LODRENDO-562220 format. One record per residue (C-alpha): x, y, z; residue in three letters. Coordinates in steps of 0.05 Angstrom, whole numbers, padded with zeros to 5 digits, always signed. Layout:
BEGIN
XYZALA;...
END
This chain:
BEGIN
+00000+00000+00000MET;+00029+00068-00019PRO;+00047+00120+00033THR;+00054+00195+00027PHE;+00115+00236+00047ASP;+00075+00301+00048TRP;+00004+00281+00070PRO;-00011+00353+00090TRP;-00018+00368+00015ALA;-00088+00337+00018PHE;-00109+00399+00057LEU;-00111+00433-00012LEU;-00169+00389-00036LEU;-00225+00438-00017PRO;-00188+00497-00047LEU;-00228+00499-00113PRO;-00294+00499-00074TYR;-00274+00560-00033PHE;-00246+00596-00094VAL;-00312+00584-00132ASN;-00354+00605-00072ARG;-00319+00666-00047TYR;-00283+00696-00107LEU;-00321+00732-00161ARG;-00315+00701-00231PRO;-00274+00737-00282PHE;-00315+00780-00329GLU;-00283+00807-00391ALA;-00302+00879-00410ALA;-00331+00864-00479GLU;-00389+00893-00518ARG;-00450+00849-00525ALA;-00473+00827-00594LEU;-00547+00832-00607SER;-00574+00771-00643VAL;-00644+00784-00671PRO;-00654+00712-00693PHE;-00641+00680-00625MET;-00713+00651-00619PRO;-00706+00617-00686ARG;-00637+00590-00667LEU;-00666+00559-00604ARG;-00723+00528-00644SER;-00673+00498-00693LEU;-00627+00470-00639LEU;-00684+00445-00596GLY;-00684+00416-00525ASP;-00638+00358-00545ARG;-00579+00404-00557ALA;-00592+00439-00491ALA;-00592+00372-00453ARG;-00528+00352-00488THR;-00495+00418-00467ALA;-00517+00408-00395ARG;-00492+00336-00394THR;-00425+00356-00423ARG;-00419+00410-00369SER;-00429+00358-00314LYS;-00378+00311-00345LEU;-00328+00367-00349GLN;-00339+00385-00276LEU;-00328+00312-00256ALA;-00265+00309-00300GLY;-00237+00372-00269LEU;-00250+00345-00199SER;-00212+00281-00216VAL;-00155+00321-00246ILE;-00150+00364-00183TRP;-00151+00301-00139LEU;-00095+00269-00179LEU;-00054+00334-00178THR;-00059+00339-00102VAL;-00042+00265-00097GLY;+00022+00278-00137ALA;+00039+00337-00092LEU;+00033+00291-00031ALA;+00092+00251-00059ARG;+00065+00179-00059PRO;+00116+00126-00044MET;+00115+00051-00055GLN;+00147+00014+00004LEU;+00192-00045-00011GLY;+00208-00105+00031ALA;+00240-00092+00099ARG;+00316-00095+00099VAL;+00355-00110+00162ASP;+00429-00089+00163ARG;+00479-00104+00217GLN;+00529-00049+00234THR;+00585-00044+00285ALA;+00564-00033+00356ALA;+00635-00027+00384ARG;+00698+00010+00367ASP;+00760-00030+00387LEU;+00828+00004+00385LEU;+00892-00036+00387LEU;+00955-00005+00417LEU;+01019-00042+00398VAL;+01087-00027+00429ASP;+01143-00021+00377LEU;+01199-00001+00425SER;+01268-00030+00417GLY;+01255-00086+00468SER;+01204-00118+00421MET;+01264-00146+00382ALA;+01278-00195+00439GLU;+01267-00270+00423THR;+01250-00294+00494ASP;+01178-00313+00476LEU;+01200-00365+00424THR;+01185-00437+00447PRO;+01247-00480+00455GLN;+01264-00519+00393GLY;+01232-00469+00345ASP;+01268-00419+00302LYS;+01279-00355+00343PRO;+01226-00302+00330ARG;+01222-00232+00359THR;+01168-00212+00407ARG;+01137-00168+00353LEU;+01135-00226+00303ALA;+01097-00269+00352LEU;+01051-00211+00369VAL;+01035-00201+00295LYS;+01019-00274+00286GLU;+00973-00281+00346VAL;+00942-00211+00340LEU;+00930-00224+00266GLY;+00885-00283+00282SER;+00849-00241+00335PHE;+00837-00186+00283ILE;+00808-00234+00231GLN;+00758-00260+00283ALA;+00730-00190+00297ARG;+00682-00188+00239GLN;+00629-00137+00259GLY;+00671-00091+00303ASP;+00705-00028+00278ARG;+00779-00036+00289LEU;+00834+00016+00294GLY;+00910+00007+00302LEU;+00956+00053+00340LEU;+01031+00041+00348VAL;+01076+00073+00398PHE;+01149+00077+00419GLY;+01180+00143+00437SER;+01116+00174+00409ALA;+01048+00146+00389PRO;+01021+00145+00317PHE;+00955+00124+00286VAL;+00971+00068+00238GLN;+00898+00052+00218VAL;+00837+00094+00233PRO;+00772+00058+00251PHE;+00748+00012+00196THR;+00707-00051+00186LEU;+00760-00078+00138ASP;+00798-00127+00182THR;+00842-00147+00123HIS;+00870-00076+00118VAL;+00884-00074+00193VAL;+00922-00140+00191LYS;+00961-00119+00129GLN;+00984-00053+00160LEU;+01001-00089+00225LEU;+01046-00136+00185ASP;+01082-00075+00156GLU;+01103-00048+00224THR;+01173-00060+00250ASP;+01212-00052+00315VAL;+01236+00019+00328GLY;+01195+00053+00273MET;+01161+00095+00328ALA;+01225+00105+00369GLY;+01264+00062+00419PRO;+01228+00084+00483GLN;+01160+00066+00512THR;+01111+00124+00518SER;+01051+00086+00545LEU;+01015+00144+00577GLY;+01019+00186+00513ASP;+00994+00127+00472ALA;+00932+00120+00516VAL;+00921+00195+00511GLY;+00923+00193+00435LEU;+00876+00133+00436ALA;+00826+00174+00477LEU;+00832+00231+00427ASP;+00816+00182+00370VAL;+00757+00153+00408LEU;+00730+00223+00421LYS;+00703+00223+00350ARG;+00670+00155+00359SER;+00594+00149+00369ASP;+00595+00075+00387ALA;+00564+00056+00453LYS;+00621+00008+00471SER;+00692+00033+00464ARG;+00750-00014+00481VAL;+00826-00004+00480VAL;+00873-00064+00481ILE;+00944-00044+00502VAL;+01002-00090+00486LEU;+01069-00071+00515THR;+01133-00104+00539ASP;+01164-00049+00580GLY;+01155+00006+00631ASN;+01134+00076+00613ASP;+01198+00115+00601THR;+01181+00182+00571GLY;+01107+00201+00571SER;+01084+00272+00585SER;+01020+00243+00614VAL;+01029+00189+00668PRO;+00995+00123+00649PRO;+00950+00123+00711LEU;+00926+00194+00697GLN;+00910+00173+00625ALA;+00872+00113+00653ALA;+00831+00158+00699ARG;+00812+00201+00640ILE;+00792+00138+00601ALA;+00748+00116+00658ALA;+00714+00184+00660ALA;+00698+00177+00586ARG;+00671+00107+00591GLY;+00730+00074+00555VAL;+00752+00004+00577THR;+00826-00014+00578LEU;+00853-00084+00572TYR;+00928-00088+00583THR;+00972-00145+00560ILE;+01042-00149+00588GLY;+01090-00186+00542VAL;+01160-00209+00561GLY;+01203-00247+00609ASP;+01184-00230+00681PRO;+01257-00235+00701ARG;+01275-00174+00658THR;+01304-00116+00698ALA;+01317-00043+00687GLY;+01277+00004+00642GLU;+01252-00054+00600GLU;+01221-00089+00660ALA;+01145-00094+00661LEU;+01110-00051+00713ASN;+01054-00101+00726THR;+01028-00058+00783THR;+01015+00002+00737VAL;+00985-00041+00682LEU;+00939-00076+00731THR;+00916-00010+00761GLN;+00903+00019+00691MET;+00858-00040+00674ALA;+00821-00039+00741GLU;+00808+00036+00737LEU;+00769+00026+00672THR;+00736-00040+00692HIS;+00782-00078+00646GLY;+00833-00133+00659ARG;+00909-00143+00660PHE;+00935-00206+00626ILE;+01007-00231+00630ARG;+01037-00264+00569ALA;+01104-00298+00581ASN;+01107-00341+00519ASP;+01071-00354+00453GLU;+01019-00399+00484ARG;+01001-00351+00539SER;+00997-00295+00488LEU;+00947-00334+00447ALA;+00908-00349+00511ASP;+00907-00275+00527ALA;+00871-00259+00462TYR;+00824-00318+00471ARG;+00805-00290+00539VAL;+00794-00222+00508LEU;+00748-00253+00456GLY;+00706-00282+00512GLU;+00705-00218+00552LEU;+00688-00174+00492GLU;+00648-00216+00442PRO;+00635-00187+00374VAL;+00576-00139+00379ALA;+00526-00123+00324HIS;+00474-00070+00319ARG;+00415-00085+00273THR;+00385-00028+00233ILE;+00320-00041+00196GLY;+00291+00002+00141TYR;+00243-00003+00083GLN;+00265+00024+00015PRO;+00219+00074-00018LYS;+00204+00083-00092ARG;+00171+00147-00116ALA;+00107+00136-00156ILE;+00086+00209-00165SER;+00089+00199-00240HIS;+00027+00154-00239TYR;-00023+00208-00218PRO;+00012+00258-00265LEU;+00002+00209-00323LEU;-00072+00206-00303GLY;-00075+00282-00305VAL;-00043+00283-00374ALA;-00091+00229-00399GLY;-00153+00266-00375LEU;-00129+00332-00405LEU;-00116+00297-00471GLY;-00185+00265-00468LEU;-00216+00333-00454ASP;-00180+00363-00514ALA;-00207+00307-00559LEU;-00278+00317-00533LEU;-00273+00392-00546ARG;-00250+00379-00617CYS;-00307+00330-00627PHE;-00356+00379-00597SER;-00332+00436-00641MET;-00338+00390-00702GLY;-00407+00369-00682SER;-00429+00441-00672ALA;-00402+00460-00740ALA;-00439+00403-00772TRP;-00503+00424-00736THR;-00496+00495-00761ARG;-00485+00472-00832ARG;-00547+00428-00828ARG;-00588+00485-00799ALA;-00567+00532-00856ARG;-00584+00478-00906SER;-00653+00468-00876ASN;-00664+00543-00875ALA;-00646+00551-00948ASN;-00687+00491-00973SER;-00756+00527-00977PRO;-00725+00584-01017VAL;-00695+00536-01068GLU;-00762+00499-01074GLU;-00798+00565-01086GLY;-00750+00583-01142ARG;-00762+00517-01177HIS;-00836+00526-01172ALA;
END
């Protein structure tokens, strides 16, 4: 069943009635022509012609009414509704923070007996599988070292996120670990997000060594903005010095935002960390339903054009019939004269 985008246009339907009732008809200032043979003309045409004229006038009034109804119907913008379409969109924005400091070149996460691989290589492998499983979430990638950088803005294309993650390398963002600044940049990126659920996953293997914003202060700001932080600490727990993990700070950052800190000491525990994250933050979908509309205003306009064309044809026929009647009347009027001459 069609619907109308502008149903208020039907308020114009009684407009011709009010115009006809309250506005004076147009009268042209013309001189009248005196016809001395009007009684004879009426007698020649007879009552039949008068009835035909009155009938034609009623038909024209009905036709004009239908034309006005169709015109107002076209102004109301009729629409044909299609079948309902349900579309799933992302309900969560998930931002990945990956540490590219110099310590990510260590090979202490490689299982014994395997070919030595850097921490970053193992992170790419495990994180790549996690990314491919996030169909439905909008993902973003941010890398940090001495300074943070946005590698991939939010997108639904998980293939692009994985591809650009594979192109990262140790030290490309600087040798140090600016964890607090990385969280601060993540919050700035999420400021433009309108998703109800916003999650940041932080992967680092060292202590904060040069941030202008302390990590705990950045976590408090994240909590105030409704952003959840999950922190993953990667590396050998026996590491000392500036590269040692500050598990206390990472745990507090996660707890402040109602997240969780997960320790990954080897490849298996790193995979378990992302499996746990998948259980804590399942893929979220938001279903949007709509019905496509198709404009059908041309149908009533075609009806208007058809009625106007029919009216033009009837007028031509009427004019031809009137001309034929006049010729016949003149012929009948001249017949007695011709008979008198022959006599």
